[in-house]
TIGU-642278 format. One line per field, with one value per atom (N, C-alpha, C): x, y, z negated; residue number from 0. Coordinates in pm, 1 decimal, padded with zeros to 6 digits. Layout:
% TIGU-642278
xx = X,...
yy = Y,...
zz = Z,...
pos = NUM,...
//
This chain:
% TIGU-642278
xx = -01016.0,-00958.4,-01027.7,-01084.9,-01161.5,-01133.0,-01117.1,-01100.4,-00991.8,-00876.6,-00765.9,-00647.4,-00560.4,-00434.4,-00323.5,-00248.0,-00139.7,-00011.6,00059.4,00170.1,00297.4,00410.1,00542.5,00570.9,00529.7,00559.7,00706.6,00760.8,00900.5,00929.0,00824.9,00840.5,00734.1,00653.2,00542.4,00425.1,00346.1,00229.5,00130.1,00099.7,00012.7,00085.2,00098.7,00161.7,00068.6,00037.4,-00053.8,00010.1,-00001.8,00061.8,-00014.8,00039.6,-00010.4,-00158.1,-00197.9,-00333.7,-00442.0,-00407.1,-00504.0,-00583.0,-00693.1,-00776.5,-00802.0,-00792.7,-00818.4,-00878.2,-00958.4,-01013.4,-00973.1,-00919.7,-00877.4,-00955.4,-01026.4,-01107.4,-01084.6,-01076.3,-01069.9,-00961.8,-00844.3,-00732.9,-00626.1,-00548.1,-00432.9,-00309.7,-00228.0,-00113.4,00012.4,00094.7,00210.1,00325.7,00443.3,00567.4,00613.1,00593.7,00639.7,00779.7,00858.5,00997.5,01011.4,00922.0,00925.1,00810.1,00723.7,00609.9,00489.3,00399.8,00275.2,00192.9,00176.8,00102.3,00184.7,00207.7,00281.0,00193.7,00173.1,00087.4,00172.6,00179.6,00266.2,00210.3,00272.8,00242.2,00094.5,00036.8,-00098.4,-00209.2,-00179.5,-00283.4,-00374.7,-00490.4,-00590.8,-00631.0,-00613.1,-00640.0,-00732.4,-00819.1,-00901.6,-00869.1,-00833.1,-00799.6,-00888.3,-00973.2,-01064.5,-01040.8,-01036.4,-01041.7,-00939.8,-00817.1,-00711.6,-00611.7,-00544.3,-00429.4,-00305.8,-00218.4,-00097.6,00019.5,00094.3,00193.8,00311.6,00422.4,00544.3,00602.4,00591.5,00653.4,00794.5,00885.9,01026.9,01051.2,00965.4,00980.7,00858.2,00777.0,00661.3,00537.0,00445.2,00314.0,00245.7,00236.0,00178.2,00270.3,00306.5,00383.3,00294.2,00257.3,00170.6,00257.6,00290.9,00386.6,00328.9,00414.8,00380.6,00259.8,00177.0,00056.4,-00046.9,-00029.8,-00123.1,-00233.1,-00350.1,-00465.3,-00493.6,-00556.2,-00585.0,-00683.0,-00748.9,-00837.5,-00799.3,-00750.9,-00706.8,-00786.0,-00876.7,-00970.9,-00980.3,-00973.8,-01003.4,-00904.3,-00778.6,-00677.4,-00590.6,-00535.1,-00432.2,-00300.7,-00211.2,-00085.2,00025.3,00087.0,00181.8,00298.8,00405.9,00524.8,00590.0,00587.1,00658.0,00795.4,00898.7,01035.5,01063.6,00998.1,01019.9,00897.7,00816.8,00701.5,00572.9,00480.4,00346.8,00290.6,00294.2,00254.2,00357.5,00404.1,00487.3,00411.1,00398.8,00326.5,00422.9,00409.6,00487.1,00392.4,00263.7,00163.3,00121.0,00089.4,00034.8,-00113.8,-00178.1,-00317.8,-00415.7,-00368.9,-00450.6,-00526.8,-00455.1,-00522.5,-00582.6,-00679.5,-00742.1,-00700.9,-00647.3,-00605.6,-00684.0,-00774.8,-00869.5,-00901.1,-00909.3,-00953.2,-00867.9,-00736.9,-00643.2,-00566.0,-00506.1,-00414.1,-00276.5,-00181.3,-00043.9,00044.9,00092.0,00165.3,00285.8,00391.0,00510.1,00583.7,00573.2,00653.4,00776.1,00873.1,00983.7,00929.4,00847.4,00776.4,00631.5,00537.7,00397.7,00361.3,00388.4,00355.3,00471.4,00523.1,00628.6,00573.2,00592.4,00540.9,00659.3,00669.8,00778.5,00737.7,00836.1,00809.2,00705.6,00629.2,00526.8,00413.2,00399.3,00291.5,00165.1,00052.9,-00077.3,-00154.7,-00225.9,-00305.7,-00395.6,-00497.0,-00580.3,-00559.5,-00518.2,-00488.9,-00577.3,-00682.2,-00785.7,-00820.9,-00831.7,-00885.7,-00810.2,-00677.7,-00594.6,-00533.6,-00488.1,-00417.8,-00274.8,-00179.4,-00037.6,00017.6,00079.3,00132.7,00255.8,00353.1,00469.2,00546.7,00554.6,00639.0,00779.7,00879.9,01016.2,01073.3,01059.6,01118.8,01013.4,00896.3,00795.0,00670.5,00565.8,00437.3,00435.7,00482.3,00470.4,00599.8,00658.2,00770.7,00725.5,00737.4,00695.1,00788.5,00816.7,00899.2,00816.3,00884.1,00817.3,00728.5,00774.8,00702.8,00608.9,00506.0,00402.6,00267.9,00164.6,00030.3,-00059.0,-00031.3,-00106.9,-00194.8,-00322.6,-00417.6,-00429.3,-00392.9,-00403.1,-00520.1,-00610.0,-00728.6,-00767.3,-00774.1,-00828.3,-00749.7,-00619.5,-00538.5,-00496.1,-00479.3,-00431.5,-00288.1,-00201.1,-00062.7,-00035.0,-00008.8,00012.4,00155.8
yy = 00482.9,00614.3,00675.8,00793.3,00853.7,01003.4,01050.8,01194.0,01259.1,01194.0,01245.5,01281.1,01365.4,01399.3,01337.9,01247.5,01179.2,01220.6,01315.9,01382.1,01378.3,01367.8,01387.5,01302.2,01174.8,01083.5,01045.0,01016.2,00977.2,00841.0,00761.3,00629.7,00617.7,00512.1,00500.6,00582.7,00635.7,00713.8,00629.2,00510.3,00413.4,00280.3,00215.5,00084.3,-00009.0,-00121.6,-00217.5,-00356.0,-00433.3,-00564.9,-00656.7,-00775.0,-00872.6,-00907.0,-00936.4,-00983.0,-00883.1,-00757.0,-00650.3,-00618.7,-00547.9,-00506.4,-00356.4,-00286.6,-00142.5,-00103.0,00001.2,00059.3,00206.7,00248.7,00387.4,00441.9,00553.0,00611.8,00762.2,00810.5,00953.0,01025.6,00963.2,01022.9,01073.1,01166.0,01218.6,01175.8,01087.0,01029.5,01065.6,01153.6,01197.8,01246.4,01255.5,01307.3,01229.4,01097.5,01015.4,00962.4,00939.7,00899.0,00762.3,00669.1,00537.2,00529.8,00431.7,00415.4,00494.2,00525.8,00589.6,00495.4,00371.3,00267.4,00139.8,00079.9,-00046.7,-00149.7,-00261.7,-00368.3,-00494.5,-00556.7,-00673.3,-00771.0,-00886.1,-00989.3,-01027.3,-01050.3,-01102.2,-01002.5,-00875.8,-00774.3,-00766.5,-00707.5,-00694.5,-00547.7,-00488.0,-00345.8,-00321.3,-00223.5,-00174.1,-00025.9,00013.3,00152.6,00199.4,00297.7,00353.1,00502.4,00546.4,00687.6,00775.4,00727.0,00803.3,00860.1,00966.3,01018.9,00979.7,00903.1,00854.4,00897.1,00995.9,01057.3,01116.3,01132.3,01197.1,01131.4,00997.8,00925.9,00883.9,00874.6,00847.9,00707.9,00612.4,00478.0,00444.2,00351.8,00306.7,00389.4,00395.1,00446.9,00348.7,00222.8,00115.1,-00005.8,-00061.9,-00185.6,-00290.4,-00390.9,-00498.7,-00621.5,-00650.5,-00755.0,-00895.4,-00989.3,-01131.4,-01162.0,-01251.3,-01299.9,-01191.3,-01073.7,-00964.0,-00964.2,-00921.9,-00914.0,-00767.1,-00740.7,-00601.5,-00580.8,-00468.1,-00418.5,-00272.1,-00239.2,-00102.5,-00055.6,00041.4,00080.8,00233.1,00283.6,00424.0,00524.2,00483.6,00572.8,00636.3,00752.5,00817.1,00795.6,00718.7,00680.5,00732.5,00843.1,00905.6,00972.3,00990.7,01062.7,01002.3,00870.2,00802.2,00761.6,00765.9,00745.8,00605.2,00503.2,00367.1,00323.7,00239.2,00185.5,00254.2,00265.0,00306.1,00202.9,00076.0,-00037.1,-00147.2,-00203.0,-00323.7,-00436.2,-00548.1,-00664.6,-00775.8,-00824.5,-00939.7,-01046.9,-01029.7,-01112.5,-01231.2,-01341.4,-01457.8,-01475.9,-01374.1,-01382.6,-01325.1,-01296.0,-01248.6,-01119.0,-01011.8,-00882.3,-00837.4,-00747.6,-00690.3,-00544.4,-00507.8,-00370.4,-00326.3,-00231.0,-00200.0,-00051.2,-00000.3,00136.7,00244.3,00222.3,00320.2,00387.4,00501.3,00569.9,00568.3,00504.2,00496.0,00569.5,00688.5,00775.5,00837.9,00861.8,00934.8,00870.7,00738.7,00666.2,00611.3,00557.6,00491.9,00372.5,00290.0,00178.9,00186.5,00167.3,00171.5,00060.0,-00064.8,-00182.5,-00279.2,-00320.0,-00420.5,-00542.7,-00657.0,-00783.5,-00875.5,-00932.1,-01023.9,-01167.7,-01258.3,-01398.8,-01457.8,-01551.8,-01626.8,-01539.4,-01421.4,-01331.5,-01367.9,-01355.0,-01372.7,-01243.3,-01201.6,-01079.0,-01069.0,-00984.8,-00946.0,-00796.3,-00759.0,-00619.9,-00584.0,-00505.2,-00483.4,-00336.4,-00292.9,-00161.3,-00044.3,-00055.9,00052.3,00129.3,00250.2,00329.9,00351.5,00309.0,00326.6,00425.3,00533.6,00632.5,00701.0,00724.8,00807.7,00762.2,00630.2,00576.1,00558.5,00604.7,00618.0,00488.8,00376.7,00250.9,00152.0,00198.3,00110.4,00100.8,00052.6,00039.6,-00077.1,-00192.5,-00314.6,-00394.2,-00431.1,-00522.5,-00648.6,-00761.6,-00886.4,-00999.3,-01090.7,-01206.2,-01313.3,-01411.0,-01521.5,-01601.3,-01622.4,-01706.8,-01625.8,-01569.7,-01504.0,-01540.4,-01531.3,-01567.2,-01445.1,-01348.4,-01224.4,-01221.3,-01191.1,-01179.5,-01032.1,-00997.6,-00861.9,-00856.5,-00759.5,-00750.6,-00604.1,-00560.4,-00429.2,-00311.0,-00324.0,-00211.4,-00126.9,00002.2,00093.5,00132.7,00118.0,00156.8,00266.1,00386.5,00501.6,00549.6
zz = -01250.2,-01232.5,-01112.0,-01129.0,-01020.6,-01012.1,-00889.4,-00860.1,-00945.3,-00951.8,-01032.8,-00944.9,-00998.3,-00932.3,-01017.5,-00956.3,-01026.1,-00955.6,-01015.8,-00948.0,-01031.3,-00963.7,-01020.1,-01143.6,-01137.8,-01247.4,-01248.1,-01363.9,-01376.5,-01318.2,-01297.0,-01234.6,-01126.6,-01130.5,-01035.5,-01085.9,-00992.7,-01033.2,-01110.6,-01056.9,-01122.9,-01119.5,-01234.3,-01241.5,-01316.0,-01253.9,-01316.2,-01310.0,-01419.7,-01425.6,-01520.1,-01539.8,-01637.2,-01619.5,-01496.4,-01464.7,-01503.4,-01509.1,-01535.8,-01409.1,-01425.4,-01313.4,-01323.7,-01208.7,-01208.0,-01073.8,-01076.4,-00954.0,-00949.4,-00834.0,-00814.3,-00696.1,-00715.6,-00608.8,-00600.0,-00475.8,-00446.5,-00526.1,-00535.8,-00609.6,-00513.9,-00561.5,-00489.4,-00568.9,-00509.6,-00579.7,-00500.4,-00554.1,-00475.9,-00562.4,-00497.4,-00554.4,-00678.5,-00678.6,-00789.9,-00760.2,-00865.5,-00851.5,-00786.0,-00814.5,-00751.9,-00651.4,-00666.3,-00575.4,-00625.1,-00532.9,-00573.4,-00658.9,-00609.6,-00682.0,-00678.0,-00793.7,-00802.0,-00873.0,-00805.9,-00858.4,-00867.4,-00984.8,-01000.4,-01102.5,-01111.1,-01210.3,-01213.8,-01096.0,-01089.3,-01111.4,-01111.4,-01131.1,-01009.0,-01027.5,-00921.5,-00912.5,-00792.6,-00777.5,-00659.7,-00675.5,-00566.5,-00551.0,-00428.0,-00400.8,-00286.5,-00313.3,-00212.5,-00194.3,-00069.3,-00031.1,-00104.4,-00115.7,-00183.5,-00082.9,-00123.5,-00051.5,-00131.6,-00067.3,-00134.0,-00047.1,-00094.7,-00006.5,-00082.9,-00009.9,-00058.9,-00184.0,-00193.8,-00304.8,-00263.9,-00360.0,-00329.4,-00276.2,-00308.1,-00253.0,-00168.4,-00211.6,-00134.9,-00169.0,-00075.0,-00109.9,-00204.6,-00158.1,-00240.1,-00230.5,-00344.8,-00351.9,-00416.2,-00338.7,-00387.9,-00409.1,-00534.8,-00570.4,-00570.5,-00604.7,-00603.6,-00691.3,-00641.5,-00709.1,-00737.5,-00678.1,-00700.6,-00595.7,-00638.1,-00549.3,-00521.4,-00407.3,-00379.9,-00267.8,-00274.3,-00170.4,-00152.0,-00032.6,-00003.9,00117.3,00095.9,00201.0,00210.2,00332.4,00359.1,00305.1,00290.8,00232.6,00340.2,00306.8,00387.1,00313.4,00377.2,00314.2,00404.5,00365.4,00456.3,00384.9,00462.0,00417.1,00292.9,00279.8,00171.6,00223.6,00138.7,00185.1,00235.4,00184.1,00232.6,00313.2,00258.4,00331.2,00287.0,00379.9,00339.6,00243.1,00287.0,00202.1,00219.4,00108.6,00113.2,00046.3,00117.8,00066.3,00030.5,-00092.8,-00138.4,-00193.6,-00172.4,-00237.8,-00153.0,-00218.4,-00149.2,-00181.9,-00234.8,-00277.2,-00175.1,-00054.0,00057.0,00028.4,00000.7,-00013.8,00119.5,00113.5,00232.7,00242.7,00358.3,00385.7,00507.4,00490.0,00597.0,00605.9,00730.0,00759.2,00692.1,00689.7,00634.6,00746.9,00715.1,00807.4,00743.0,00810.1,00761.5,00860.3,00820.4,00911.2,00843.3,00922.7,00880.6,00762.5,00747.1,00649.5,00722.4,00648.2,00717.1,00796.2,00732.6,00796.3,00749.7,00840.3,00800.8,00703.4,00744.4,00663.0,00670.9,00556.9,00551.1,00480.6,00543.5,00490.8,00465.3,00346.4,00315.7,00345.4,00350.8,00380.9,00286.2,00339.9,00265.8,00213.4,00267.7,00229.0,00306.4,00240.8,00304.7,00287.8,00393.5,00384.8,00507.0,00495.3,00608.4,00629.0,00749.8,00783.0,00901.5,00875.9,00976.9,00993.3,01119.6,01155.5,01092.6,01082.2,01030.5,01146.6,01118.1,01218.5,01171.0,01253.7,01226.3,01327.5,01282.1,01376.0,01318.5,01405.2,01375.9,01253.0,01230.9,01125.1,01182.4,01110.5,01162.2,01220.9,01150.0,01196.0,01244.7,01271.6,01327.2,01242.5,01306.6,01239.7,01142.4,01188.7,01109.0,01120.2,01006.4,01002.1,00931.5,01000.6,00937.1,00977.0,00885.7,00918.1,00989.0,01040.3,01108.8,01013.0,00890.0,00794.5,00705.5,00763.2,00684.5,00745.1,00664.0,00708.6,00697.5,00782.7,00782.4,00906.4,00885.7,00995.3,01031.3,01152.9,01203.7,01299.3,01278.6,01363.4,01383.6,01508.4,01542.0,01492.7,01469.7,01425.1,01543.2,01520.6,01623.0,01591.5,01689.9,01673.6,01775.7,01725.9,01815.7,01807.4
pos = 0,0,0,1,1,1,2,2,2,3,3,3,4,4,4,5,5,5,6,6,6,7,7,7,8,8,8,9,9,9,10,10,10,11,11,11,12,12,12,13,13,13,14,14,14,15,15,15,16,16,16,17,17,17,18,18,18,19,19,19,20,20,20,21,21,21,22,22,22,23,23,23,24,24,24,25,25,25,26,26,26,27,27,27,28,28,28,29,29,29,30,30,30,31,31,31,32,32,32,33,33,33,34,34,34,35,35,35,36,36,36,37,37,37,38,38,38,39,39,39,40,40,40,41,41,41,42,42,42,43,43,43,44,44,44,45,45,45,46,46,46,47,47,47,48,48,48,49,49,49,50,50,50,51,51,51,52,52,52,53,53,53,54,54,54,55,55,55,56,56,56,57,57,57,58,58,58,59,59,59,60,60,60,61,61,61,62,62,62,63,63,63,64,64,64,65,65,65,66,66,66,67,67,67,68,68,68,69,69,69,70,70,70,71,71,71,72,72,72,73,73,73,74,74,74,75,75,75,76,76,76,77,77,77,78,78,78,79,79,79,80,80,80,81,81,81,82,82,82,83,83,83,84,84,84,85,85,85,86,86,86,87,87,87,88,88,88,89,89,89,90,90,90,91,91,91,92,92,92,93,93,93,94,94,94,95,95,95,96,96,96,97,97,97,98,98,98,99,99,99,100,100,100,101,101,101,102,102,102,103,103,103,104,104,104,105,105,105,106,106,106,107,107,107,108,108,108,109,109,109,110,110,110,111,111,111,112,112,112,113,113,113,114,114,114,115,115,115,116,116,116,117,117,117,118,118,118,119,119,119,120,120,120,121,121,121,122,122,122,123,123,123,124,124,124,125,125,125,126,126,126,127,127,127,128,128,128,129,129,129,130,130,130,131,131,131,132,132,132,133,133,133,134,134,134,135,135,135,136,136,136,137,137,137,138,138,138,139,139,139,140,140,140,141,141,141,142,142,142,143,143,143
//
């Protein structure tokens, strides 16, 4: 999916599951009833240079056993989290701007991920919420 506007969906703007693979580039994903992008059941997603904003739940929800690469996106003004991670497959989240969400990044227990060189700013309840039992590598992120 490239250079598309995915707006006002009745559920998630993009939903991928069942070990499928998709690449989303230069898209505008907003005003969806659930999450902007929902990845579950072992799916693998690559998201580059997208604007993901004003969704009723999460900007991006990366579910259990899902893989992902999220790079260069503006993820803002989502009602819950900019990104919520539930995956143990070590997705890479790099060079994104997560602003004006309830929480910038929420990580659940037993999650693995690499979170590098992102900018977190003006998220209502904090930049990053993570439990003690997670294996997330944080490197070079800016929290303003």
